[in-house]
C-alpha positions as CSV (number, residue, x, y, z in Angstrom):
1,V,-0.1,-0.2,0.4
2,K,3.2,2.4,0.7
3,L,4.6,1.5,-2.7
4,A,0.9,2.1,-4.7
5,L,0.7,5.3,-2.2
6,N,3.8,5.9,-3.5
7,E,3.2,5.7,-6.9
8,D,0.3,8.4,-7.4
9,L,1.7,11.4,-4.6
10,Y,5.1,11.5,-5.4
11,P,6.4,14.3,-5.9
12,S,4.0,17.5,-5.0
13,G,1.7,15.0,-3.9
14,D,-1.9,15.7,-4.4
15,I,-2.3,18.9,-5.9
16,T,-5.5,19.7,-6.6
17,S,-6.8,18.1,-3.3
18,A,-4.3,20.3,-1.5
19,L,-7.0,23.2,-2.5
20,I,-9.5,22.6,-0.3
21,D,-8.5,24.9,2.1
22,N,-10.8,23.7,5.1
23,D,-11.0,20.7,7.5
24,K,-14.6,19.8,6.7
25,I,-14.9,16.0,8.1
26,V,-17.5,14.0,5.5
27,T,-18.9,10.3,6.0
28,V,-18.3,8.2,2.3
29,K,-20.4,5.5,1.5
30,L,-18.0,2.7,-0.3
31,I,-20.7,0.6,-2.2
32,S,-20.5,-1.3,-4.6
33,N,-21.3,-1.0,-8.2
34,Q,-22.2,-4.8,-9.3
35,N,-22.7,-8.7,-7.7
36,A,-19.1,-9.3,-6.7
37,V,-17.8,-11.4,-4.2
38,I,-16.0,-8.8,-2.2
39,G,-11.6,-8.7,-1.3
40,G,-9.3,-6.3,-0.4
41,L,-10.9,-4.9,3.1
42,L,-8.0,-4.1,4.8
43,F,-5.9,-2.9,1.6
44,A,-9.0,0.3,1.2
45,K,-8.5,0.6,4.7
46,Q,-4.6,0.7,5.1
47,S,-4.9,3.5,2.0
48,F,-6.3,5.8,4.4
49,S,-4.8,5.3,7.4
50,L,-1.8,6.1,6.2
51,I,-2.8,9.7,4.7
52,D,-4.9,10.6,7.9
53,N,-4.8,8.0,11.1
54,K,-8.2,10.1,12.2
55,I,-10.0,8.1,8.9
56,K,-12.1,6.1,11.0
57,F,-12.8,3.4,7.5
58,I,-15.9,1.1,8.9
59,I,-16.3,-2.3,7.2
60,K,-19.6,-3.4,6.6
61,K,-19.0,-6.9,5.0
62,K,-16.4,-9.1,5.2
63,D,-13.6,-10.2,3.3
64,G,-14.9,-13.4,0.8
65,S,-18.7,-12.8,1.0
66,K,-20.6,-12.1,-1.6
67,I,-22.8,-8.5,-2.2
68,K,-25.1,-7.6,-4.2
69,K,-25.7,-4.1,-6.9
70,G,-25.9,-1.3,-4.3
71,S,-24.2,-2.7,-0.4
72,L,-22.9,-0.4,1.4
73,V,-18.6,-2.3,1.7
74,A,-17.6,0.6,4.3
75,L,-18.6,4.2,6.1
76,I,-14.9,7.0,5.4
77,K,-15.7,9.4,8.5
78,G,-12.6,12.1,8.5
79,K,-11.2,15.6,6.6
80,A,-12.2,14.9,3.3
81,K,-9.1,16.3,2.2
82,N,-7.3,13.1,3.1
83,I,-10.6,10.4,2.1
84,L,-9.3,11.8,-1.4
85,I,-6.0,11.2,-2.0
86,A,-6.2,7.8,-0.8
87,E,-9.4,7.8,-2.2
88,R,-7.8,6.1,-6.3
89,V,-5.5,4.0,-4.6
90,A,-8.1,2.3,-2.4
91,L,-10.2,1.0,-5.1
92,N,-7.7,0.1,-7.2
93,F,-7.3,-2.6,-4.5
94,L,-10.2,-4.0,-3.7
95,S,-11.3,-3.6,-7.3
96,H,-8.7,-5.6,-8.8
97,I,-8.4,-7.8,-5.7
98,S,-12.3,-8.5,-5.6
99,G,-12.2,-8.7,-9.7
100,I,-10.4,-12.1,-8.8
101,A,-11.8,-13.5,-6.5
102,T,-15.5,-12.8,-8.2
103,K,-14.3,-14.2,-11.7
104,T,-12.3,-17.4,-9.0
105,N,-16.7,-17.5,-7.3
106,E,-17.4,-18.3,-11.2
107,F,-15.1,-21.4,-12.0
108,V,-15.5,-22.8,-8.6
109,K,-19.2,-22.9,-8.9
110,L,-19.4,-24.9,-11.9
111,A,-16.7,-26.9,-11.5
112,G,-18.0,-28.9,-8.4
113,K,-16.9,-30.1,-5.0
114,K,-14.8,-32.7,-6.1
115,T,-12.3,-30.6,-8.2
116,K,-10.4,-27.8,-7.6
117,I,-9.8,-24.2,-9.1
118,C,-6.3,-23.4,-8.9
119,C,-4.1,-20.4,-9.9
120,T,-1.1,-20.3,-11.5
121,R,2.2,-18.1,-11.8
122,K,0.2,-15.9,-14.4
123,T,0.3,-12.7,-12.5
124,I,1.1,-9.4,-12.7
125,P,5.1,-9.2,-11.3
126,N,5.0,-7.9,-8.3
127,L,1.5,-8.4,-7.6
128,R,1.1,-12.6,-6.7
129,V,1.0,-12.2,-3.2
130,I,-2.6,-10.1,-3.2
131,Q,-3.8,-12.1,-6.1
132,K,-3.0,-15.7,-4.0
133,Y,-4.9,-14.7,-1.5
134,A,-7.6,-12.9,-4.1
135,V,-8.0,-16.4,-5.6
136,K,-8.7,-17.7,-2.4
137,L,-10.7,-15.5,-1.0
138,G,-12.8,-16.5,-4.3
139,G,-13.3,-20.8,-2.8
140,G,-9.8,-21.5,-5.3
141,T,-6.9,-22.9,-4.5
142,N,-3.4,-21.8,-4.1
143,H,-0.6,-23.1,-6.8
144,R,3.2,-23.1,-6.1
145,F,3.5,-19.5,-5.2
146,N,7.6,-19.4,-7.3
147,L,9.9,-21.4,-8.6
148,S,11.2,-22.8,-6.0
149,D,8.4,-24.2,-4.5
150,E,6.8,-27.5,-6.2
151,F,8.9,-29.5,-9.1
152,L,6.6,-28.4,-12.0
153,I,8.3,-30.5,-15.3
154,K,7.0,-28.7,-18.1
155,D,6.8,-28.9,-22.3
156,N,9.8,-27.2,-23.2
157,H,11.9,-28.6,-20.2
158,I,11.0,-32.3,-22.0
159,A,11.8,-30.4,-24.6
160,S,15.5,-29.7,-23.2
161,S,15.7,-32.6,-22.1
162,D,14.4,-35.7,-22.6
163,L,10.5,-37.0,-20.1
164,K,11.8,-40.1,-18.0
165,T,15.1,-38.6,-17.2
166,L,14.0,-35.5,-16.0
167,V,11.6,-37.5,-13.4
168,I,14.1,-39.3,-12.5
169,Q,15.8,-36.6,-12.0
170,A,13.4,-34.9,-9.7
171,I,12.7,-37.9,-7.6
172,K,16.0,-37.7,-7.1
173,N,16.6,-34.4,-5.7
174,K,13.0,-33.8,-3.9
175,K,14.1,-33.1,-0.3
176,G,10.4,-32.8,0.1
177,K,9.9,-31.1,-2.3
178,K,6.7,-31.9,-4.7
179,I,7.1,-32.8,-8.2
180,T,4.0,-31.9,-10.9
181,V,5.6,-33.8,-14.3
182,E,3.3,-32.0,-17.7
183,V,1.6,-35.1,-20.1
184,D,-0.2,-33.5,-23.3
185,T,-0.3,-37.2,-25.4
186,I,-1.6,-41.1,-23.1
187,D,1.9,-42.4,-24.5
188,Q,3.8,-39.5,-23.0
189,L,1.7,-40.9,-19.4
190,K,2.0,-44.1,-20.0
191,S,5.9,-43.2,-19.8
192,I,6.3,-42.1,-16.3
193,L,3.7,-44.2,-15.0
194,G,4.4,-45.6,-12.0
195,L,6.7,-43.4,-11.3
196,K,7.5,-42.5,-7.4
197,F,5.6,-38.7,-8.5
198,N,3.0,-37.1,-6.8
199,T,0.6,-35.5,-9.4
200,V,0.0,-35.5,-13.5
201,L,-1.0,-32.6,-15.6
202,L,-3.1,-33.2,-18.0
203,D,-2.1,-30.3,-20.9
204,N,-4.7,-29.3,-24.2
205,M,-5.7,-33.1,-23.9
206,N,-9.8,-33.1,-25.2
207,I,-11.8,-34.9,-23.9
208,K,-12.0,-37.8,-24.5
209,N,-8.3,-38.4,-24.4
210,L,-8.5,-36.7,-20.8
211,R,-10.8,-38.6,-19.8
212,N,-9.0,-41.4,-20.7
213,A,-5.6,-39.9,-18.6
214,V,-8.0,-40.4,-15.8
215,K,-8.6,-43.5,-15.7
216,I,-5.1,-44.7,-16.1
217,A,-3.2,-41.8,-13.6
218,K,-5.6,-42.0,-11.1
219,K,-4.9,-44.6,-9.1
220,F,-0.9,-43.3,-9.1
221,Y,-1.2,-39.4,-9.2
222,E,-3.5,-36.9,-8.1
223,T,-4.7,-35.0,-11.6
224,E,-4.7,-31.6,-12.9
225,A,-5.6,-30.5,-16.1
226,S,-4.7,-27.7,-17.5
227,G,-4.7,-25.2,-20.9
228,N,-8.2,-23.7,-23.2
229,V,-10.0,-23.8,-19.5
230,N,-13.0,-20.8,-19.6
231,L,-15.7,-20.4,-18.0
232,K,-18.0,-22.7,-20.7
233,T,-16.2,-25.8,-21.0
234,V,-15.1,-25.6,-17.4
235,K,-18.0,-27.7,-15.9
236,A,-16.9,-30.5,-19.0
237,I,-13.0,-31.0,-17.9
238,A,-14.2,-31.1,-14.4
239,S,-17.2,-33.6,-15.2
240,T,-14.0,-36.3,-16.0
241,G,-13.3,-37.0,-12.7
242,V,-9.7,-34.7,-12.9
243,N,-9.3,-33.6,-8.9
244,R,-7.7,-30.1,-10.2
245,I,-8.1,-27.9,-12.6
246,S,-5.5,-24.6,-13.3
247,V,-7.0,-21.7,-14.9
248,G,-4.6,-18.8,-15.6
249,S,-6.9,-16.3,-16.4
250,I,-8.0,-15.8,-12.7
251,T,-5.3,-13.8,-12.5
252,H,-4.5,-12.3,-15.6
253,S,-7.3,-11.7,-16.9
254,A,-9.9,-10.9,-14.0
255,T,-11.8,-7.3,-15.3
256,A,-12.5,-5.4,-12.3
257,V,-15.2,-4.7,-9.7
258,D,-16.6,-1.5,-9.7
259,F,-17.0,0.2,-6.2
260,K,-18.1,4.3,-6.0
261,L,-17.6,6.6,-3.0
262,E,-20.6,8.6,-2.7
263,I,-19.9,12.2,-0.7
């Protein structure tokens, strides 16, 4: 939040709000302009308190709760000019986090209770912590946080070496870390079947192949699907019995939720 405020205020502060020369105290309503899953209220609260710790930010809805269009999300009380300084930064956090939580929740509802919706590393640089927090608010599951968390052997690793060799190397070097192996054909899957790793990532398979792959792999591994996942396809993908579906769009393409401040 400090970095975001600095981005908005460097080097001369809010030169427009500085024109207001009185110390008028106002009460401002924070209202949602759409149905959403709310997220980021503490980020918004921090935005105001860093500008003026006398501003009261009274939260009326909880992070992760579903809100209707027109819902009162929070009341903000304090000096008008200081509220105006922090307004955009507070709303940017709220809109973005709520947008990811809302989009994630749409996928979660379509996938059903047996299949987890997972985020990926397709995040906006430097915002990964915030975006993965938002995914959890929407009912999603966090995939590995960064490259150190888990072995994930993908197509370009395989193209640079050999699938079975890489899996065996990962097993030797695992030191308590999980191993996920990406395959895009049934033949690739069969070539590593029985080796001791955790998850098989079935990438860009059509529904028929995906269903077959899940049947083959489920006795040995947790199964995950990725590629061409959207709100139209996710239900069919989940119906194959796959344990997890990873979706890049919930972080890299979530639409911001629209909020307004009313003085």
